[in-house]
N, C-alpha and C positions, 0 to 999 in steps of 0.2 A: 095887605092888596094894594094900599095905595104904592109900594114896591111893585108888585106886578101891574098896576097900571099903567106904571111910568115907562115900564120896560116895554110893555105892547107898544106901547103910543110912539118909541125911538123907534122899534123895530119897523112899524107902520111906515115911519118917514123915511127911515133908509132906502125900504121898499121903495116906495112912492118916487125917491129921488133915482133909483138904479133906474126905474122903469125911464123914467124921462130923462136920464144920460142915453138908454140903449135908445129910444125915439128918435133922439135929437142924433144920435150919430147913424141911423137910419135914415134919416130925412137928408143929411147933411150926403152919406153915401150915393143915394138915390138921384140927388142934384148932380153930384159929380157924372154918375153912372149916365145920366139922360143927357149931359151936357157934351156925352162923349169922353172925358176923362177918367179914363178907366184903368192907366196905373194908378190914378192917386184913391180911388175908388176899392180899387180892390183889398187893402188890408182891413176895411172894417168889413167887405165882403165875407171877406174869411172868418174874421171872426161870426159872422152872423149866421154861416153855415158850420161853425164849431157848436155854437150853442143851440142850434136844431139843424140837426143832419140831414132829416125829412122833410123840412120845409122846400116847399115846387121853387116859391118865388128865390128864396135865397139863393139857390140851386144855381138855378137859371142865372140869375143878375152875376154869381160868381165866375160861374163857367163862360158865359161873355167876356169877362174882364180877362179871364185866362187867355181866352182864343186872341182877343184883340191884342195882347199885351206881346204874343208869339209863342204860347204856351197851349196849343192843340190839343194834343197827347191828353193833358191834366183835365182840360177844359170836359174834354170826350165823358167823362164820367159824371159831371155835374149836370150836361145836358143833358144824359139819357135818363137822370133822376125828372128833371122838367116834362122832356120829350113821353116819360111813360104818364102825366098825368096834362097831355095833348095840348104844352105850351106851343103854339104858334113859331116862335122865335128858335127856337131849341130846334127846330127842323131844320131850317135855314141852315143854320152851325154846323148843325151834325153834317149835313149835305155837303156841306165844302169839305168838313175834316173827313170825311169817306173820300171824297176826290182827290183829295191832298195824298192821302197816304193810298191808293191804289185799289179801295175797298169799294168798285166804282156799284156793284151791285147794292152795296146799304145807301151809295148816294143817289141810285134811283129809286129807291123807295122813301128816304126822307125828302128829295125835293119832289115825289109824287104827292107827297102827302103836304106841304107846304101848298104847293098849288095847288091841291083841293080847297085848303082853308082859304087860301088868297080868293081865289073864284066862289065862294061860298058867301064873302066878305062882298062880293063885286069889285075886286082889288085889282089893278094889272098884275096880271104873273107872266108876262113874256118873258124878264131876264130869266127866271127860272124856270121856264119852258126851252131856254136855249140852255140853262146849264143840267139841267134833263138830257137833252139829247147830244151834251157834249158827254156827259155820263154812260150813256149808251152805246156811244160810238167808242170811247175811251176801253171798254167791256170788251168790245169785238177786236178791238186792238189786241189787247192782253192774250186774247185766244190767238191769236197770228201774229206774236210778237217771235221775231226773227232769230233764226240761230246762228249769232255773231258769236264771234270769238272775241272778246276784248284782254289786251294783252297786255295793258299798262294804262296807270293813271297817273296823273300829276296835278297837284291842287295849287292854283296862282293865283295871285292879282288881278282881277277881271283886267285891266288897261295892258296886261303882260303876257297875255296868252298866247301872242302871234308868234313870239319867240320860241316857242317849240314847236313850230308845225319848219319842218327844214323838210322841202321837197327837192326832188332831183330837177337836174336843167331839162330835162323832157315836161316837165309837170309842172312850166311856169312857173311865177313869183307872187309871192303876198307882201303888202307893206301896210302901215299903218297909213290911215289916210291923211294924218297932217305932215307924217315922214316924204310922204311921196309929192303931193302936191304942196311942201314946205308953207303951211298953215299953218296959223295959231287960234283958227277959229275951231268953238268947243263942239268938234264933230267925232262922233265914236264910230268909225266905220273901217274898213278896209280896202286895199285897191289890188285885184289881181292882175296880173299883167302876163297874156302865155307866150311861150316859147321862144317865138320869132321877134317879140317885143316891140308888135306893131297892132296892138290890141289892148283897152285895157274895159276891166268890168268894176263899179265901185258903187256906193251908197252916198248921199248925201241928204241934205233936209231939202224938200221942195217949195215951191208956193204956197202949199198947207201948212208945213213945218212940221211934217214926216218924212221920214226916211225914203226915200227912191231910190230904184237902181235904173245906172246911165253908164253909158260905153261911150269911148272914145276912139280912133282910128290914128296913127301917127300920120302926121304932115311934113314932111322933110323931117327936120328936125325935132318937132312938140307934136305933143295932142291935140286934139281939136275935133271939129264936127259932132260936139255933145251931141249925142241923143236918146231918151227915154226910153226905156223899156215899155213894152205894153201895158195897157190897164189892164188887161188878165191879170199880167205878171204884178205890177207894181198897185194891186187892189189896197181898198182904206187897211189905214194901221200903218207901222212901219215894215220894211222890205228892207235887208242890210245883207254885209257879210256873203258876196258873190263870190261863188269858185265854177271854174268851166273844164270840163275836162279835156282832154285829148282830142277830142274829137270835134272841137271847138263850136259844138250844138247842142249839148247838155250844160245847163246849168241848175248847180245848188245853190240854195239862200237861204238866210231865213225871214221868216212872217209872222207877226202878229196877227194879220187877217186870214183870210180861205179858212175859216173856220177851224184857228188854233186850239189846241188844249188849252193852253193858259201859257204868255207873253209870247217870247219867237219859238213858232217847229219851224223845222226842216222842209223846204218842199224841193220839188224838182219840176224843169219848165224844160223842152228842147225848141230850140231855133229853128223855123219853117224858111228853108232858104229860096223856095220856090215862091213864096208871099211874102217875104220878110214879116215873119210874124212869131209869135211865139206860143205854142202850145197849152192851155189851160195845164197850170201847176198841178201837180199832186205831192201829197204832205207824203214822208216815209212814216212806218210803221214805229213799233216798240222795239229796241229798246231808245233808237235815237230820238224819238218825240216823247215828251212827259209834258203833267200841268206844270212846269218849271220854264226857262227858259234856254229854248236847246238851237245851236247856230254853228257855224263855220264848218260846216262837214267839205271835208277834203277826201278825196282819195288820189292818190300816190301810183300811179300805174307801172312805172318802172320800180318802185319797191313795191308794188305789192302788200300796201298798206294806208289805211285811213285814219284821219282823225276826223272829231265834233270835241263841241263847247258843252258844259251844261251848268246851270249855278243850282241841280237840284241839291239839296240837302249840304247846302253850301252857306255858310253867313254872308250876311253883305256885302261886297268888296272880293268877293271870291269866288273863281270858279275852277270847274274840274275840265280836263281833259283826259277824254280817252281815246287810246290810241287800240285801233282794232285791225281783223283780218278780212278784208270785201268778200263775198261770197260770189262764185262764178255766176251763180243760179239761186234765187232767193232759196231759202228753208226755213221750217218753222220750226219753235220749241214745240218736239212730241211732249206731253204727258200729261195725265189723269190729275195729276196734284195741283188743286187751287192756288196753294201758298206757294210753289215753286215757281209757276206760271206767273204769279206776283212779282216774284222775287227778282228773275228776268227781266220783266220788263221794267222794272224799276232799277236795275243793276243793283241790288243789295249788297252783289259778291261778284267782283269780275275773275274769281278763280273760280266762281259755277260754272262757266261760258267754256273753260278751257276743256281740252280733249286731252284724254287720260294718256300719261307718259309721254305727252310733246315738252320739249322747252324751247322757249320762245325769247329767250336772253340774247341770241344774234339776232334776230327779227325786231327786237327792243334797241339792239345797239345803231342798227341800222337806220331807224326810226330818226333818231337825233343825231344824224351826222348829216354836215349841209353837204350842198353838191359840190364835187370836187375837192372833198376832204375826206375822205374815207380811211385814210389810215391815221388821222387825228386821234389821241385819246382823251376820252372826254368822263370823268367821273361824277361830272355834275355841271350845272350851268349859272354864271355866279355875274350878277348884268355891275358893272362899278357904273357906268355911265354908257351914254348915247353911241359910244367907240369902242368901250371896253370892256371884252364879258371873259372871263375865266372860267377854266374848263377843266383844272387841274389843281393840287396846292401850291406845284411848282409854281403856278403863274405868280402867287401874293409876294411880295416884296417888301412887307411889313409883317412882320413874326406875330406881333399883336393883334394884327387884321386876319391873321390864319388863325389865330388862338380864339378872337370872336366870332370867325363864319364857322368855329366846329363846333362851338358852343350852339351856335346858333341851330347847327345842323340836328345836333343832339336833343336841341330842346323842339326842334320838330318831330322829328321820331314820336318824342315823348307825348306831345298834343296827336299824331297819328295812331297813335297805341290810344289813347284815352276815347279819340272819336269811333274808332274798330269799336273796342267795349261798348260805349252809348250806343252804336248804332244796333249790334247784338239786343242792346237789352232795350233798346227800344222797338225792336223786329218781333222781340216776345213778347213784349208790351202788349201790341200790336194785337198779337195772334193770341193770346193769354186769355184764361175766363177771368172770373172778378176777384178770384183768390189770389193768383197768378199776378195780375195786375197789383193788387194793394202789398206784395211781398215784391214788389219790383221798382214800385215807385219812390221808395227813398233811396237805392242806388242810383237811378237814374238822376234824381233832383242833386245828390253829391257831384257824380261824373258832370253836370252842367256846371255845377258851380266853381267844378275845377277847370274847367275847360275854358270856363270865363276866364277866370285867373291866368292859366298859361297861354292863352292863345296870340297874344298879342308879344309873348317874350322873342320866338324868332326872327320876328320881322324888325324888334325894336335892337335886336344883336348884327342882323343882318345889315342894319342902317349903322349902326357902329363901327363893324367892321368896314364899310366901302368907306365910310367919313375916315379912317385910320389909313386905309390903303391912300384914299386919294390925296392926302395929307405929305405920305412919304413919296406919291408919283410927282406930285409938284417939289418937293425939294430937290429930287435929284432931277429935273427938268435944265 
């Protein structure tokens, strides 16, 4: 009897100790969570969910941690559990997840529920009324997605995107702001010069600290008479990356104001020569604009091609440049399939926009030919320094540099393949049921880990190749 009592007493002590540790872990995790230290709180929250998968609070907290640390798709599952129990904050986060993944109808529902909960508590709901309006407008834009042929895409560093814009002489020229003005100021913008070379358009921070659009005309040998574009163009927010069509009056630019869907959106305005003013800007539709940053819209009428930049679905510091064939007259994607419309709007695959049997190879080649260099062979574009760019393997002086560059190309292809596979799985995850999502999640996590491990390799190899080539060039000088 004493033996049994002794063991019972030990068992009770162990149980109490475990409860104490659990309480302590929960208290610590909640403290980190409330302080906004989501990455630190997440491991403890994950363990709590594993112990009690149906616990509403644990799922809510863990879902928020996942969202705030950059894994919204994983967060969705846990936030839905919290939403089923009417946890207020779950609707806020689910609305944003649905919005970012183009499920705008679900975003509307989530934001509407969240607004009602705020109003019931007499709390300010204006921010989410704005988000609701954006979701409603975005849904209309999806239904009117332009049927555009996107024939090529390139992923590059954010500060290098302009090197892929090869304009014909008739379309003017583009340069980085700091290159054109020979400035070292921290200005991330571009300068457009017309074909005559007597007028420029650019952006720089104004007195408010936001980017605004300016123009200058050439006076003798230098540009001057700086003029700020009108207030209806330079609306609150950042206005940047201007391009002017050959007519000299149509201006495309990126703006974070004007009711942007998120970050920069692409807008168009026209100059009215009769009263020296600009018409109110109008946003382009989808697929050009998105909840991410979209800008530097350019149409080269001589080549019959256009470009624009976006950071949608890209890691920090990277952007995708899309090459497209401009329509002579606007036409929309015709389909009763909501998923297909959504995919065309978000550009889940450029191949979906191609015409059956069309060969775009010559147009793609034309796109990357500089003015006056139509006969130049170009297999790739590799920047050595500000003055030297290589286009073929024969350009290399260093065999070691060439070997490193070829390894970098191979590694980049492997990264692209993993990214494509990951995008396909994420698409299936978004469209699948709970059973599908459970099966897909391990593969998605595995590919995400693989991508994280390998995505810096191409850049590192290119850096080594560049340094090896520069060393040889210096020796040969």
